[in-house]
C-alpha positions as CSV (number, residue, x, y, z in Angstrom):
1,X,71.4,138.9,60.2
2,X,67.7,139.1,59.1
3,X,65.6,142.2,59.6
4,X,63.3,140.5,62.1
5,X,66.4,139.3,64.2
6,X,67.7,142.9,64.1
7,X,64.4,144.2,65.1
8,X,64.3,141.8,68.1
9,X,67.9,142.7,69.0
10,X,66.7,146.4,69.0
11,X,64.0,145.7,71.8
12,X,66.2,143.5,73.9
13,X,69.2,146.1,73.8
14,X,66.8,148.9,74.4
15,X,65.2,147.5,77.4
16,X,68.7,146.5,78.9
17,X,69.7,150.0,78.4
18,X,66.7,151.1,80.3
19,X,67.3,148.7,83.3
20,X,71.1,150.0,83.5
21,X,70.3,153.8,83.0
22,X,71.7,155.7,85.9
23,X,68.7,157.8,86.1
24,X,70.0,161.3,85.8
25,X,69.7,163.6,82.6
26,X,69.4,167.2,81.9
27,X,65.7,167.5,82.7
28,X,67.3,167.5,86.3
29,X,68.7,170.9,85.3
30,X,65.3,172.2,84.9
31,X,63.2,173.5,87.9
32,X,59.9,175.3,88.4
33,X,59.8,178.4,90.9
34,X,57.4,177.5,93.4
35,X,54.7,180.1,93.9
36,X,52.6,179.1,96.9
37,X,49.4,181.1,95.7
38,X,49.6,180.0,92.1
39,X,47.3,176.8,92.5
40,X,44.0,176.4,90.9
41,X,41.0,174.0,91.2
42,X,41.5,170.7,89.7
43,X,38.2,170.6,87.6
44,X,39.5,173.6,85.8
45,X,42.3,171.7,84.5
46,X,42.3,170.4,80.9
47,X,44.8,168.0,79.3
48,X,43.9,168.3,75.4
49,X,46.6,170.0,73.4
50,X,46.5,171.5,69.9
51,X,49.6,172.1,67.4
52,X,49.6,172.7,63.6
53,X,46.0,172.4,63.4
54,X,46.0,168.9,65.2
55,X,44.1,168.3,68.5
56,X,45.1,165.5,70.7
57,X,43.2,164.8,73.9
58,X,46.4,164.4,75.9
59,X,49.7,166.1,75.7
60,X,51.6,162.7,76.0
61,X,52.2,160.1,73.2
62,X,53.6,156.6,72.9
63,X,56.5,157.4,70.6
64,X,58.1,155.3,67.9
65,X,59.4,151.6,68.9
66,X,59.3,148.6,67.0
67,X,57.6,146.2,64.4
68,X,58.8,143.6,61.6
69,X,58.9,140.6,63.5
70,X,56.5,138.3,65.4
71,X,57.7,139.5,68.9
72,X,57.8,143.0,68.0
73,X,54.1,142.5,66.3
74,X,53.0,141.5,69.7
75,X,54.7,144.6,71.2
76,X,52.9,146.8,69.0
77,X,49.6,145.0,69.5
78,X,49.9,145.6,73.4
79,X,51.1,149.2,72.7
80,X,48.1,149.9,70.5
81,X,45.7,148.3,73.3
82,X,47.5,150.9,75.9
83,X,47.0,153.9,73.4
84,X,43.3,152.8,72.9
85,X,42.4,152.5,76.7
86,X,44.3,155.8,77.6
87,X,43.5,157.9,74.5
88,X,47.2,158.5,73.8
89,X,48.4,159.1,70.4
90,X,50.8,156.4,69.2
91,X,53.8,156.1,66.7
92,X,54.9,153.1,64.6
93,X,58.6,152.0,64.7
94,X,60.4,152.4,61.5
95,X,58.5,150.6,58.6
96,X,61.4,150.0,56.4
97,X,61.0,146.1,57.3
98,X,57.5,146.0,55.5
99,X,59.2,147.6,52.5
100,X,61.8,144.9,52.5
101,X,59.2,142.1,53.3
102,X,55.4,142.8,53.0
103,X,54.7,139.5,54.9
104,X,55.4,141.5,58.1
105,X,52.7,143.9,57.6
106,X,50.5,142.7,60.2
107,X,53.1,143.7,62.8
108,X,52.5,147.1,61.8
109,X,48.8,147.0,60.8
110,X,48.0,145.9,64.3
111,X,48.5,149.7,65.5
112,X,45.3,150.5,63.8
113,X,43.2,147.2,64.1
114,X,43.7,147.3,67.9
115,X,43.2,151.2,67.9
116,X,40.6,151.9,65.2
117,X,39.7,155.6,66.3
118,X,43.2,156.6,67.8
119,X,45.8,159.0,66.3
120,X,48.4,156.9,64.7
121,X,51.7,158.0,63.2
122,X,53.5,156.0,60.7
123,X,57.4,155.9,60.5
124,X,59.8,156.0,57.8
125,X,63.5,157.1,57.2
126,X,64.5,160.0,55.0
127,X,65.6,157.5,52.3
128,X,62.3,156.2,51.9
129,X,60.8,156.6,48.3
130,X,57.7,158.5,48.0
131,X,55.6,155.3,47.0
132,X,57.0,153.6,50.2
133,X,56.1,156.6,52.3
134,X,52.5,156.4,50.8
135,X,52.4,152.7,51.5
136,X,53.4,153.1,55.2
137,X,50.6,155.7,55.7
138,X,48.0,153.5,54.0
139,X,48.9,150.4,55.7
140,X,47.9,151.7,59.2
141,X,45.8,154.5,57.8
142,X,47.9,156.9,59.6
143,X,46.8,160.3,60.8
144,X,50.3,161.7,60.4
145,X,53.9,160.5,59.0
146,X,57.2,160.6,61.1
147,X,60.3,160.9,59.1
148,X,63.2,159.9,61.4
149,X,66.7,161.3,61.2
150,X,69.3,159.0,62.6
151,X,72.7,159.6,61.2
152,X,74.5,158.9,64.4
153,X,72.6,155.4,64.5
154,X,73.3,154.6,60.8
155,X,77.0,155.3,61.3
156,X,77.8,152.5,63.6
157,X,75.2,150.3,62.3
158,X,77.0,147.3,60.6
159,X,74.5,147.6,57.7
160,X,73.6,151.1,58.1
161,X,73.5,153.8,55.6
162,X,76.5,155.9,54.8
163,X,75.0,158.5,52.3
164,X,73.0,161.4,53.9
165,X,73.4,164.1,51.3
166,X,69.9,163.4,49.6
167,X,67.9,163.5,52.9
168,X,66.6,167.2,52.7
169,X,65.4,166.9,49.1
170,X,63.7,163.5,49.9
171,X,61.9,164.9,53.0
172,X,60.7,167.6,50.7
173,X,59.5,165.1,48.1
174,X,57.7,163.0,50.7
175,X,56.0,166.0,52.3
176,X,54.7,167.2,48.9
177,X,53.3,163.8,48.2
178,X,51.5,162.6,51.2
179,X,48.1,163.7,52.5
180,X,48.6,163.8,56.1
181,X,50.9,166.0,58.2
182,X,54.8,165.2,58.4
183,X,56.6,165.2,61.6
184,X,60.6,165.3,61.4
185,X,61.9,163.6,64.4
186,X,65.5,162.5,65.6
187,X,65.8,159.1,67.2
188,X,67.7,160.3,70.5
189,X,70.3,162.8,69.3
190,X,68.4,165.8,69.2
191,X,67.5,168.5,66.5
192,X,69.6,171.8,66.5
193,X,68.1,175.3,65.8
194,X,69.7,175.2,62.4
195,X,68.2,172.0,61.7
196,X,64.7,173.1,62.8
197,X,64.9,176.4,60.7
198,X,65.5,174.4,57.7
199,X,62.4,172.3,58.0
200,X,59.7,174.6,56.9
201,X,61.4,175.1,53.5
202,X,61.1,171.3,53.0
203,X,57.3,171.5,53.7
204,X,57.5,170.1,57.3
205,X,54.8,171.3,59.6
206,X,56.0,169.7,63.1
207,X,59.2,168.5,64.5
208,X,59.8,166.2,67.5
209,X,63.3,167.2,68.8
210,X,63.8,163.8,70.4
211,X,67.2,164.6,72.2
212,X,69.9,162.6,74.2
213,X,68.8,161.4,77.6
214,X,66.8,158.1,76.8
215,X,67.6,155.2,74.7
216,X,70.8,155.6,72.9
217,X,70.7,154.1,69.4
218,X,74.6,154.7,68.6
219,X,75.2,152.5,71.8
220,X,72.8,149.7,70.6
221,X,74.3,149.7,67.1
222,X,77.8,149.6,68.5
223,X,76.9,146.8,70.7
224,X,76.1,144.7,67.5
225,X,79.5,145.5,66.2
226,X,82.1,142.6,66.7
227,X,84.6,145.1,68.0
228,X,82.5,147.6,69.7
229,X,84.6,150.3,68.1
230,X,82.4,153.1,67.9
231,X,81.9,153.7,71.6
232,X,83.0,157.3,71.3
233,X,79.7,158.0,69.6
234,X,77.8,157.0,73.0
235,X,75.9,160.0,74.3
236,X,76.4,161.9,70.9
237,X,74.0,165.0,70.6
238,X,71.9,167.5,72.5
239,X,69.6,166.7,75.3
240,X,65.8,167.2,74.9
241,X,65.7,170.3,77.2
242,X,68.7,171.7,75.5
243,X,66.9,171.1,71.9
244,X,63.7,173.0,73.4
245,X,65.8,176.0,74.8
246,X,67.7,176.2,71.6
247,X,64.5,176.4,69.5
248,X,62.8,179.4,71.0
249,X,60.9,181.4,68.6
250,X,61.6,179.0,65.7
251,X,58.0,179.8,64.7
252,X,56.6,176.4,64.1
253,X,55.3,173.7,66.7
254,X,57.7,171.3,68.4
255,X,57.1,168.2,70.0
256,X,59.5,166.6,72.6
257,X,60.8,163.1,73.3
258,X,64.1,161.6,74.5
259,X,64.8,161.1,78.2
260,X,61.2,161.4,79.5
261,X,61.3,159.5,82.8
262,X,58.1,160.7,84.7
263,X,55.2,163.2,84.7
264,X,57.5,166.2,86.0
265,X,59.7,165.7,82.8
266,X,56.4,165.9,80.8
267,X,55.6,169.3,82.6
268,X,59.1,170.5,82.2
269,X,59.2,169.8,78.5
270,X,55.7,171.5,78.0
271,X,57.0,174.4,79.9
272,X,60.0,174.7,77.7
273,X,57.4,175.0,74.7
274,X,56.7,171.5,73.6
275,X,53.2,171.0,72.2
276,X,53.2,167.4,73.4
277,X,55.7,164.9,74.8
278,X,56.3,161.4,73.9
279,X,58.0,158.4,75.8
280,X,59.4,155.2,74.3
281,X,62.0,153.4,76.5
282,X,60.1,153.7,79.8
283,X,56.9,152.5,78.5
284,X,58.8,149.7,76.8
285,X,60.3,148.5,79.9
286,X,57.0,148.7,81.7
287,X,55.4,146.6,79.1
288,X,58.0,144.0,79.0
289,X,58.3,143.5,82.6
290,X,54.6,143.9,83.6
291,X,52.4,143.4,80.5
292,X,49.7,145.7,78.9
293,X,47.6,146.2,82.2
294,X,50.9,147.6,83.9
295,X,51.5,149.9,81.0
296,X,47.8,151.2,80.9
297,X,48.2,151.7,84.7
298,X,51.5,153.7,84.3
299,X,49.9,156.1,81.5
300,X,46.9,156.7,83.6
301,X,48.9,157.5,86.6
302,X,51.1,159.8,84.5
303,X,48.1,161.6,83.2
304,X,46.6,162.0,86.8
305,X,49.9,163.4,88.1
306,X,50.3,165.7,85.2
307,X,47.1,167.3,86.2
308,X,48.0,167.8,89.5
309,X,51.2,169.6,88.6
310,X,49.2,171.8,86.3
311,X,46.8,172.2,89.3
312,X,49.7,173.3,91.7
313,X,51.4,175.3,89.0
314,X,48.2,177.2,88.0
315,X,48.2,176.0,84.4
316,X,44.7,175.3,83.1
317,X,45.9,173.8,80.0
318,X,49.4,172.3,78.8
319,X,50.1,175.4,76.9
320,X,49.8,177.5,80.1
321,X,52.8,175.7,81.5
322,X,55.0,177.9,79.2
323,X,53.8,181.0,81.5
324,X,55.4,179.4,84.4
325,X,58.8,180.4,85.9
326,X,61.5,178.1,85.1
327,X,65.2,177.8,86.3
328,X,67.9,176.4,84.4
329,X,71.0,174.9,86.2
330,X,74.2,172.9,85.8
331,X,75.4,171.9,82.3
332,X,72.2,172.9,80.6
333,X,72.8,176.5,81.8
334,X,76.3,176.1,80.2
335,X,74.9,174.9,77.1
336,X,72.5,177.9,76.9
337,X,75.5,180.3,77.5
338,X,77.5,178.9,74.7
339,X,74.5,179.1,72.5
340,X,73.6,182.7,73.3
341,X,70.2,181.8,74.8
342,X,69.0,184.4,77.4
343,X,67.7,182.0,80.2
344,X,66.6,185.1,82.6
345,X,63.3,185.2,80.5
346,X,62.2,181.7,81.5
347,X,62.9,182.6,85.3
348,X,60.7,185.9,85.1
349,X,57.8,184.8,83.0
350,X,55.2,185.4,85.9
351,X,56.5,189.0,86.7
352,X,53.8,190.9,84.7
353,X,50.9,192.5,86.6
354,X,48.5,190.4,84.6
355,X,49.9,187.2,85.8
356,X,50.2,188.6,89.3
357,X,46.5,189.5,89.3
358,X,45.6,185.9,88.0
359,X,47.5,184.6,91.0
360,X,45.8,186.7,93.7
361,X,42.3,187.2,92.0
362,X,42.8,190.9,92.5
363,X,42.8,193.3,89.6
364,X,44.7,196.6,89.6
């Protein structure tokens, strides 16, 4: 099968998976404690976010999806237009198709040509050579480079990699060689605390936990197998909120993606410590079903509703959501118990006198 056909299959299967999704994931195990006097004035709310010396106008980004074929090039064009019109940062899909076939360069380059002033991230696998990582950055004039980790996708992939031992050293090589920040991300199976703690030694400045709950690439690759004999990998890994809870106090900035369905999930992820939040599958489905105008409208609505949530919760900035009281329920609570995570701290963050005085406007 050609690389272009595989890329088209990924888009088709990911869209089908979105349509068949039950709707529930572990973000439903996260709820805000409602404080009726916490609200602030909407004009005081700001959406800008800063992490690792990077400032984005918005705490929402269009995460890695596709590229490498005529059809996916058209999708990238529309995604870039949506990013340009809304101000969202955007990431390319894996650029390995370009390394194998430079004739598909424009299917990735369009992310920059249609969005000349935006924040654009290139995307490579940990197997990429240093030269290819530089080529990826140069092709789309990237502001940052994502290196994706995807052992649970590669394993059932008929033509996938089977050698993963060199990945840490290669991440370090790439990070030392490129002139833009490197963001290590999963593709939907999550980054554990142990993985995150290993990344600074490799020179990595930011990680995207990209947990379970959205597009399941192990399921996609298994559906491409004649026998479908890797079904036991469906649902592998940790959810995005589980990863964020597992990552408390790791000491460097985190992004969150995987299973983001609506603005409340964005606010939940920000409250659990993410500097910004990415979505792919929901945006892809909207684009496929309704076109670029529908995607622009959806992102604009999400941003308006996120600002409304911040107003109600008393969070002037996305970072202020980390001061809101959050309750952890259900299977996510069990995960925290097993991993030794004290969830009481999240439920009692507004109990200090300083925060009480902010809520009432009265100092003591």
